[in-house]
C-alpha positions as CSV (number, residue, x, y, z in Angstrom):
1,M,28.4,27.5,20.2
2,R,27.3,27.4,23.7
3,R,25.7,24.2,25.0
4,G,22.3,25.8,25.6
5,A,22.2,27.3,22.1
6,A,23.2,24.0,20.6
7,A,20.4,22.2,22.4
8,V,17.8,24.8,21.2
9,L,19.1,24.4,17.6
10,L,18.9,20.6,17.8
11,A,15.4,20.8,19.2
12,A,14.3,23.2,16.5
13,L,15.7,20.8,13.8
14,A,13.8,17.9,15.3
15,L,10.4,19.7,15.3
16,P,9.4,18.7,11.8
17,A,10.2,15.1,12.5
18,L,8.0,15.2,15.7
19,A,5.2,16.9,13.8
20,G,4.9,13.8,11.6
21,V,4.8,13.3,7.8
22,R,2.4,15.5,6.0
23,E,0.1,14.2,3.3
24,P,1.2,15.4,-0.2
25,S,-1.5,17.0,-2.3
26,G,-1.0,14.4,-5.0
27,Y,0.5,10.9,-5.1
28,R,3.9,10.1,-3.7
29,M,6.2,9.8,-6.7
30,D,9.4,8.4,-5.3
31,D,11.1,7.1,-2.1
32,Y,8.2,4.7,-1.5
33,R,9.8,3.0,1.6
34,A,9.9,6.1,3.8
35,P,7.9,7.2,6.8
36,V,4.2,7.7,5.9
37,P,1.6,10.1,7.3
38,D,-0.7,9.1,10.0
39,T,-3.7,10.0,7.9
40,L,-5.2,9.8,4.4
41,Q,-7.8,12.4,3.9
42,G,-11.2,10.8,3.3
43,A,-10.1,7.4,4.4
44,R,-10.1,5.5,7.7
45,V,-6.7,4.3,9.1
46,V,-6.5,1.0,11.0
47,G,-3.9,-0.9,12.8
48,P,-3.3,-4.7,12.8
49,E,-6.1,-5.6,15.4
50,E,-8.8,-3.6,13.6
51,A,-7.6,-4.9,10.2
52,H,-7.8,-8.5,11.6
53,A,-11.3,-7.8,12.9
54,L,-12.4,-6.6,9.4
55,W,-10.8,-9.6,7.8
56,A,-12.5,-12.0,10.2
57,S,-15.8,-10.4,9.6
58,G,-15.5,-10.8,5.8
59,E,-17.1,-7.4,5.3
60,A,-14.1,-5.8,3.5
61,V,-12.0,-6.6,0.5
62,F,-8.3,-6.6,1.2
63,V,-6.1,-5.1,-1.5
64,D,-2.4,-5.7,-1.5
65,V,-0.3,-3.5,-3.8
66,L,3.2,-4.7,-3.1
67,P,5.2,-4.3,-6.3
68,R,6.4,-7.4,-8.1
69,A,10.2,-7.8,-8.1
70,P,11.5,-7.0,-11.6
71,R,13.4,-9.6,-13.5
72,P,17.1,-8.8,-13.1
73,A,18.4,-6.8,-16.1
74,N,21.6,-8.8,-16.2
75,L,19.9,-12.2,-16.4
76,P,21.0,-14.0,-19.6
77,E,18.4,-14.4,-22.4
78,G,16.5,-17.7,-21.8
79,A,17.6,-18.0,-18.2
80,F,14.9,-19.3,-15.9
81,W,13.4,-16.7,-13.6
82,R,11.0,-17.4,-10.8
83,D,9.2,-14.7,-8.9
84,R,9.4,-14.8,-5.1
85,P,6.0,-15.8,-3.7
86,R,4.0,-13.0,-2.1
87,L,2.9,-14.2,1.4
88,S,0.1,-11.9,2.4
89,I,-3.3,-11.7,4.1
90,P,-5.5,-14.6,3.1
91,G,-8.0,-13.8,0.5
92,A,-6.4,-10.5,-0.4
93,V,-6.5,-9.3,-4.0
94,W,-3.0,-8.5,-5.2
95,F,-2.4,-5.7,-7.7
96,P,1.4,-5.5,-8.1
97,N,2.6,-2.1,-9.1
98,A,-0.7,-0.3,-8.7
99,G,0.7,1.8,-5.9
100,Y,3.3,3.7,-7.8
101,G,2.7,7.5,-8.0
102,A,2.4,7.4,-11.8
103,I,1.1,4.2,-13.4
104,A,0.7,3.3,-17.0
105,P,-2.8,3.7,-18.5
106,V,-3.1,-0.1,-18.9
107,T,-2.2,-0.6,-15.2
108,E,-4.7,2.0,-14.2
109,T,-7.5,0.3,-16.2
110,W,-6.6,-3.1,-14.8
111,F,-6.6,-1.7,-11.2
112,R,-9.9,0.2,-11.6
113,D,-11.6,-2.8,-13.3
114,G,-10.1,-5.2,-10.7
115,L,-11.5,-3.1,-7.8
116,R,-14.9,-3.0,-9.5
117,A,-14.8,-6.8,-9.9
118,A,-13.5,-7.4,-6.3
119,T,-16.4,-5.3,-4.9
120,G,-19.0,-6.7,-7.2
121,G,-19.5,-3.1,-8.5
122,D,-20.4,-1.8,-5.0
123,S,-18.4,1.4,-4.6
124,A,-19.5,1.5,-0.9
125,R,-18.0,-1.9,-0.1
126,P,-15.1,-1.4,2.3
127,L,-11.6,-1.7,0.7
128,V,-8.6,-2.2,2.9
129,F,-5.3,-1.2,1.2
130,F,-1.9,-2.4,2.4
131,C,1.6,-3.2,1.3
132,L,4.5,-3.3,3.8
133,D,5.1,-1.2,6.9
134,A,6.1,2.4,6.0
135,C,5.3,2.0,2.3
136,W,3.7,4.8,0.3
137,M,2.4,2.3,-2.3
138,S,-0.7,1.5,-0.2
139,W,-1.3,5.2,0.5
140,N,-1.2,6.0,-3.2
141,A,-3.4,3.1,-4.1
142,A,-6.0,4.0,-1.5
143,K,-6.0,7.6,-2.7
144,R,-6.4,6.4,-6.2
145,A,-9.4,4.2,-5.2
146,Q,-11.0,7.3,-3.8
147,S,-10.6,9.1,-7.1
148,Y,-12.4,6.1,-8.7
149,G,-15.4,6.8,-6.5
150,H,-14.9,4.2,-3.7
151,T,-16.4,5.7,-0.6
152,Q,-15.3,3.2,2.1
153,V,-11.5,3.3,1.7
154,I,-9.5,2.0,4.6
155,W,-5.7,2.3,4.9
156,F,-3.7,-0.2,6.8
157,P,-0.2,1.4,6.9
158,E,1.5,-1.4,8.8
159,G,0.5,-3.8,6.1
160,S,1.7,-7.4,5.9
161,D,4.6,-6.6,8.2
162,G,2.2,-5.6,11.0
163,W,-0.1,-8.5,10.2
164,T,2.7,-11.1,10.5
165,F,4.1,-9.4,13.6
166,M,0.8,-10.2,15.3
167,D,1.2,-13.8,14.0
168,Y,-2.0,-13.7,11.9
169,P,-2.3,-16.2,9.1
170,V,-0.8,-15.6,5.7
171,E,-1.0,-17.3,2.3
172,A,0.8,-17.1,-1.0
173,L,-1.0,-14.8,-3.4
174,T,-1.1,-14.6,-7.2
175,A,-1.7,-11.4,-9.0
176,A,-5.3,-10.4,-9.9
177,P,-6.3,-11.7,-13.3
178,G,-5.2,-9.7,-16.3
179,E,-2.1,-8.2,-14.9
180,P,-0.4,-6.0,-17.5
181,V,3.1,-6.9,-18.5
182,T,4.4,-3.3,-18.4
183,Q,4.5,-1.2,-15.2
């Protein structure tokens, strides 16, 4: 292949990557740690500085959806297991596993009820959803909150990685009350 034709072919193959990631019509169902879109239809997207301003103002509820690490399958019966602490944005409400594309009905009820409790039943209260950088879990959770009727959904795609990169404060979180045992 001639050098010019090869360059044109390589450029054509790179075009989809340059165009960015498209929003799926539904939830992302796999490969959760992959490039994410720049948008979430119906939601506002913020970077670390704007997220910090919202946090400092106290006007928004921050919702962390990083999954909980599963207990290793090969751990002997009765062996001691300690979860890794989740260092996150201070005051955030942590809903482990609520960002998967498909969630168990018990997890969905826990998440919906937890968001209602966190907002005091005010579906117009701003909710900032995050996980880690390039994590579809927060995108899914924000989309899910919209389906529950929340109207001020904010997505922070850089998540706690972007937050800590800016050297903003963190604290250890515990899961929201009533966390289901199954995923």
